[in-house]
DRENGU-885921 format. One record per residue (C-alpha): residue number from 1; x, y, z. Coordinates in nm, 2 decimals, decimal comma, padded with zeros to 4 digits, always signed. Example, Ala and Ser with C-alpha at 12.3 -4.5 7.8 and 13.67 -1.06 7.14 Angstrom:
# residues 2
<seq = 1	east = +01,23	north = -00,45	up = +00,78>
<seq = 2	east = +01,37	north = -00,11	up = +00,71>
# end
This chain:
# residues 214
<seq = 1	east = +07,23	north = +00,66	up = -04,94>
<seq = 2	east = +07,10	north = +00,90	up = -05,20>
<seq = 3	east = +06,79	north = +01,10	up = -05,12>
<seq = 4	east = +06,47	north = +00,98	up = -05,29>
<seq = 5	east = +06,17	north = +01,20	up = -05,27>
<seq = 6	east = +05,83	north = +01,01	up = -05,24>
<seq = 7	east = +05,54	north = +01,10	up = -05,46>
<seq = 8	east = +05,38	north = +01,25	up = -05,15>
<seq = 9	east = +05,63	north = +01,53	up = -05,15>
<seq = 10	east = +05,70	north = +01,56	up = -05,52>
<seq = 11	east = +05,33	north = +01,58	up = -05,62>
<seq = 12	east = +05,08	north = +01,60	up = -05,34>
<seq = 13	east = +05,26	north = +01,86	up = -05,12>
<seq = 14	east = +05,32	north = +02,12	up = -05,39>
<seq = 15	east = +04,98	north = +02,06	up = -05,54>
<seq = 16	east = +04,81	north = +02,12	up = -05,21>
<seq = 17	east = +05,02	north = +02,43	up = -05,13>
<seq = 18	east = +04,95	north = +02,58	up = -05,48>
<seq = 19	east = +04,58	north = +02,50	up = -05,45>
<seq = 20	east = +04,57	north = +02,66	up = -05,11>
<seq = 21	east = +04,74	north = +02,98	up = -05,24>
<seq = 22	east = +04,50	north = +03,00	up = -05,54>
<seq = 23	east = +04,21	north = +02,96	up = -05,30>
<seq = 24	east = +04,34	north = +03,23	up = -05,07>
<seq = 25	east = +04,37	north = +03,47	up = -05,37>
<seq = 26	east = +04,01	north = +03,38	up = -05,49>
<seq = 27	east = +03,84	north = +03,42	up = -05,15>
<seq = 28	east = +03,80	north = +03,75	up = -04,96>
<seq = 29	east = +04,10	north = +03,82	up = -04,74>
<seq = 30	east = +04,04	north = +03,70	up = -04,39>
<seq = 31	east = +03,75	north = +03,46	up = -04,47>
<seq = 32	east = +03,94	north = +03,13	up = -04,43>
<seq = 33	east = +04,11	north = +03,25	up = -04,11>
<seq = 34	east = +03,79	north = +03,37	up = -03,95>
<seq = 35	east = +03,62	north = +03,04	up = -04,04>
<seq = 36	east = +03,90	north = +02,83	up = -03,89>
<seq = 37	east = +03,95	north = +03,05	up = -03,59>
<seq = 38	east = +03,57	north = +03,05	up = -03,54>
<seq = 39	east = +03,56	north = +02,67	up = -03,49>
<seq = 40	east = +03,75	north = +02,70	up = -03,17>
<seq = 41	east = +03,76	north = +02,45	up = -02,89>
<seq = 42	east = +03,97	north = +02,41	up = -02,58>
<seq = 43	east = +04,13	north = +02,09	up = -02,71>
<seq = 44	east = +04,22	north = +02,27	up = -03,03>
<seq = 45	east = +04,36	north = +02,56	up = -02,84>
<seq = 46	east = +04,60	north = +02,34	up = -02,66>
<seq = 47	east = +04,67	north = +02,12	up = -02,96>
<seq = 48	east = +04,76	north = +02,41	up = -03,20>
<seq = 49	east = +04,94	north = +02,61	up = -02,92>
<seq = 50	east = +05,20	north = +02,33	up = -02,88>
<seq = 51	east = +05,20	north = +02,19	up = -03,24>
<seq = 52	east = +05,29	north = +02,53	up = -03,39>
<seq = 53	east = +05,61	north = +02,53	up = -03,19>
<seq = 54	east = +05,74	north = +02,25	up = -03,41>
<seq = 55	east = +05,76	north = +02,51	up = -03,68>
<seq = 56	east = +06,02	north = +02,71	up = -03,49>
<seq = 57	east = +06,39	north = +02,74	up = -03,57>
<seq = 58	east = +06,46	north = +02,60	up = -03,22>
<seq = 59	east = +06,27	north = +02,27	up = -03,30>
<seq = 60	east = +06,44	north = +02,25	up = -03,64>
<seq = 61	east = +06,78	north = +02,29	up = -03,47>
<seq = 62	east = +06,70	north = +02,01	up = -03,22>
<seq = 63	east = +06,60	north = +01,77	up = -03,50>
<seq = 64	east = +06,91	north = +01,86	up = -03,70>
<seq = 65	east = +07,13	north = +01,80	up = -03,40>
<seq = 66	east = +06,97	north = +01,45	up = -03,34>
<seq = 67	east = +07,09	north = +01,34	up = -03,68>
<seq = 68	east = +07,45	north = +01,40	up = -03,57>
<seq = 69	east = +07,41	north = +01,05	up = -03,42>
<seq = 70	east = +07,26	north = +00,89	up = -03,73>
<seq = 71	east = +07,40	north = +01,06	up = -04,04>
<seq = 72	east = +07,64	north = +01,35	up = -03,99>
<seq = 73	east = +07,60	north = +01,47	up = -04,35>
<seq = 74	east = +07,23	north = +01,49	up = -04,31>
<seq = 75	east = +07,26	north = +01,70	up = -03,99>
<seq = 76	east = +07,49	north = +01,94	up = -04,18>
<seq = 77	east = +07,25	north = +01,95	up = -04,47>
<seq = 78	east = +06,96	north = +02,04	up = -04,24>
<seq = 79	east = +07,18	north = +02,30	up = -04,07>
<seq = 80	east = +07,26	north = +02,48	up = -04,40>
<seq = 81	east = +06,90	north = +02,45	up = -04,52>
<seq = 82	east = +06,78	north = +02,60	up = -04,19>
<seq = 83	east = +07,01	north = +02,90	up = -04,24>
<seq = 84	east = +06,88	north = +02,94	up = -04,60>
<seq = 85	east = +06,52	north = +02,94	up = -04,48>
<seq = 86	east = +06,60	north = +03,19	up = -04,20>
<seq = 87	east = +06,77	north = +03,42	up = -04,44>
<seq = 88	east = +06,49	north = +03,39	up = -04,70>
<seq = 89	east = +06,22	north = +03,45	up = -04,44>
<seq = 90	east = +06,38	north = +03,75	up = -04,29>
<seq = 91	east = +06,46	north = +03,92	up = -04,62>
<seq = 92	east = +06,10	north = +03,87	up = -04,75>
<seq = 93	east = +05,94	north = +03,98	up = -04,42>
<seq = 94	east = +06,16	north = +04,27	up = -04,33>
<seq = 95	east = +06,29	north = +04,40	up = -04,67>
<seq = 96	east = +06,05	north = +04,30	up = -04,95>
<seq = 97	east = +05,70	north = +04,27	up = -04,79>
<seq = 98	east = +05,74	north = +04,51	up = -04,50>
<seq = 99	east = +05,37	north = +04,63	up = -04,51>
<seq = 100	east = +05,20	north = +04,30	up = -04,47>
<seq = 101	east = +04,97	north = +04,31	up = -04,17>
<seq = 102	east = +04,89	north = +04,01	up = -03,96>
<seq = 103	east = +04,53	north = +03,91	up = -03,88>
<seq = 104	east = +04,50	north = +04,11	up = -03,55>
<seq = 105	east = +04,59	north = +04,43	up = -03,75>
<seq = 106	east = +04,37	north = +04,34	up = -04,04>
<seq = 107	east = +04,06	north = +04,27	up = -03,83>
<seq = 108	east = +03,98	north = +04,59	up = -03,65>
<seq = 109	east = +03,69	north = +04,43	up = -03,45>
<seq = 110	east = +03,86	north = +04,18	up = -03,22>
<seq = 111	east = +03,53	north = +04,07	up = -03,08>
<seq = 112	east = +03,50	north = +03,85	up = -03,39>
<seq = 113	east = +03,82	north = +03,67	up = -03,30>
<seq = 114	east = +03,90	north = +03,39	up = -03,07>
<seq = 115	east = +04,22	north = +03,49	up = -02,90>
<seq = 116	east = +04,40	north = +03,26	up = -02,66>
<seq = 117	east = +04,43	north = +03,41	up = -02,31>
<seq = 118	east = +04,78	north = +03,54	up = -02,24>
<seq = 119	east = +04,89	north = +03,46	up = -02,60>
<seq = 120	east = +05,08	north = +03,75	up = -02,74>
<seq = 121	east = +04,96	north = +03,91	up = -03,06>
<seq = 122	east = +05,17	north = +04,02	up = -03,35>
<seq = 123	east = +05,06	north = +04,29	up = -03,60>
<seq = 124	east = +05,32	north = +04,32	up = -03,88>
<seq = 125	east = +05,55	north = +04,12	up = -04,11>
<seq = 126	east = +05,30	north = +03,85	up = -04,19>
<seq = 127	east = +05,42	north = +03,74	up = -04,54>
<seq = 128	east = +05,54	north = +03,48	up = -04,57>
<seq = 129	east = +05,50	north = +03,25	up = -04,27>
<seq = 130	east = +05,84	north = +03,15	up = -04,13>
<seq = 131	east = +05,70	north = +02,86	up = -03,93>
<seq = 132	east = +05,53	north = +02,72	up = -04,24>
<seq = 133	east = +05,86	north = +02,75	up = -04,44>
<seq = 134	east = +06,05	north = +02,57	up = -04,16>
<seq = 135	east = +05,82	north = +02,28	up = -04,11>
<seq = 136	east = +05,77	north = +02,22	up = -04,49>
<seq = 137	east = +06,15	north = +02,23	up = -04,53>
<seq = 138	east = +06,21	north = +01,99	up = -04,24>
<seq = 139	east = +05,94	north = +01,73	up = -04,34>
<seq = 140	east = +06,03	north = +01,74	up = -04,71>
<seq = 141	east = +06,40	north = +01,67	up = -04,64>
<seq = 142	east = +06,31	north = +01,40	up = -04,38>
<seq = 143	east = +06,08	north = +01,23	up = -04,63>
<seq = 144	east = +06,38	north = +01,16	up = -04,85>
<seq = 145	east = +06,54	north = +00,93	up = -04,59>
<seq = 146	east = +06,28	north = +00,79	up = -04,36>
<seq = 147	east = +06,08	north = +00,49	up = -04,47>
<seq = 148	east = +05,83	north = +00,59	up = -04,74>
<seq = 149	east = +05,54	north = +00,48	up = -04,52>
<seq = 150	east = +05,60	north = +00,79	up = -04,30>
<seq = 151	east = +05,57	north = +01,04	up = -04,59>
<seq = 152	east = +05,19	north = +01,08	up = -04,55>
<seq = 153	east = +05,23	north = +01,14	up = -04,17>
<seq = 154	east = +05,50	north = +01,40	up = -04,25>
<seq = 155	east = +05,27	north = +01,58	up = -04,49>
<seq = 156	east = +04,98	north = +01,58	up = -04,24>
<seq = 157	east = +05,22	north = +01,72	up = -03,98>
<seq = 158	east = +05,32	north = +02,00	up = -04,22>
<seq = 159	east = +04,96	north = +02,09	up = -04,31>
<seq = 160	east = +04,85	north = +02,09	up = -03,94>
<seq = 161	east = +05,13	north = +02,33	up = -03,85>
<seq = 162	east = +05,02	north = +02,55	up = -04,14>
<seq = 163	east = +04,66	north = +02,54	up = -04,01>
<seq = 164	east = +04,78	north = +02,62	up = -03,66>
<seq = 165	east = +04,93	north = +02,95	up = -03,79>
<seq = 166	east = +04,58	north = +03,05	up = -03,91>
<seq = 167	east = +04,39	north = +02,92	up = -03,61>
<seq = 168	east = +04,61	north = +03,12	up = -03,38>
<seq = 169	east = +04,58	north = +03,43	up = -03,60>
<seq = 170	east = +04,94	north = +03,45	up = -03,67>
<seq = 171	east = +04,91	north = +03,44	up = -04,05>
<seq = 172	east = +04,67	north = +03,44	up = -04,35>
<seq = 173	east = +04,62	north = +03,14	up = -04,57>
<seq = 174	east = +04,83	north = +03,29	up = -04,85>
<seq = 175	east = +05,12	north = +03,35	up = -04,60>
<seq = 176	east = +05,13	north = +02,99	up = -04,49>
<seq = 177	east = +05,09	north = +02,83	up = -04,84>
<seq = 178	east = +05,36	north = +03,05	up = -04,99>
<seq = 179	east = +05,58	north = +02,99	up = -04,69>
<seq = 180	east = +05,53	north = +02,62	up = -04,71>
<seq = 181	east = +05,60	north = +02,62	up = -05,08>
<seq = 182	east = +05,93	north = +02,81	up = -05,04>
<seq = 183	east = +06,04	north = +02,56	up = -04,77>
<seq = 184	east = +05,95	north = +02,27	up = -05,00>
<seq = 185	east = +06,14	north = +02,43	up = -05,28>
<seq = 186	east = +06,45	north = +02,49	up = -05,07>
<seq = 187	east = +06,46	north = +02,12	up = -04,98>
<seq = 188	east = +06,40	north = +02,01	up = -05,33>
<seq = 189	east = +06,67	north = +02,23	up = -05,47>
<seq = 190	east = +06,94	north = +02,17	up = -05,21>
<seq = 191	east = +06,91	north = +01,83	up = -05,05>
<seq = 192	east = +07,08	north = +01,62	up = -05,32>
<seq = 193	east = +07,35	north = +01,88	up = -05,38>
<seq = 194	east = +07,44	north = +01,94	up = -05,02>
<seq = 195	east = +07,43	north = +01,57	up = -04,92>
<seq = 196	east = +07,65	north = +01,48	up = -05,22>
<seq = 197	east = +07,90	north = +01,74	up = -05,11>
<seq = 198	east = +07,91	north = +01,64	up = -04,74>
<seq = 199	east = +07,91	north = +01,26	up = -04,82>
<seq = 200	east = +08,21	north = +01,31	up = -05,05>
<seq = 201	east = +08,38	north = +01,52	up = -04,79>
<seq = 202	east = +08,32	north = +01,28	up = -04,50>
<seq = 203	east = +08,31	north = +00,95	up = -04,68>
<seq = 204	east = +08,18	north = +00,65	up = -04,48>
<seq = 205	east = +08,21	north = +00,85	up = -04,16>
<seq = 206	east = +07,88	north = +01,03	up = -04,25>
<seq = 207	east = +07,68	north = +00,71	up = -04,22>
<seq = 208	east = +07,60	north = +00,55	up = -03,89>
<seq = 209	east = +07,35	north = +00,25	up = -03,89>
<seq = 210	east = +07,10	north = +00,43	up = -04,10>
<seq = 211	east = +06,77	north = +00,25	up = -04,15>
<seq = 212	east = +06,68	north = +00,12	up = -04,50>
<seq = 213	east = +06,39	north = +00,28	up = -04,69>
<seq = 214	east = +06,10	north = +00,04	up = -04,77>
# end
């Protein structure tokens, strides 16, 4: 089965991410984050606290491993993509943009901020958002194989994780939009190439009762 990107991830996703990045550049730095963080609620605290964990490398690895039982070549593709995203994120954070402060360092008056109790704060290496990169990569790649009706839900999942990074004061809007765009780009550029390679290497052994796209 060849990957086939839906219009949701070929048009809507990049358009939203680019629009968000342009908005972040146009607005005063910190304004979107203060607005989102200021509309706090206990339900949102719990929701975003757990949802943001789906953007971690650990969660990405779990999902990749699950596909070992569905399509081996897809599991390998996700594994390579995860390594590429990790390398890209670390180089940008720790080599290129080393002086990018996170919201707790940018906002000197913490009385303006809603900070979750016992939630650790980070102050440096904000750009770009690694969680945003990971979730955008995962959902973009999954959208090429899951039934097309799930594509909007995957996009909403991605956007909510991006929002969680701002709500929890982990990143700025530009960080999450650029991170998401990089993750989307990694998927778009590598999915077909990697799958074609692993499918040719493994043959029919790479496919195990995979559901048809509708």
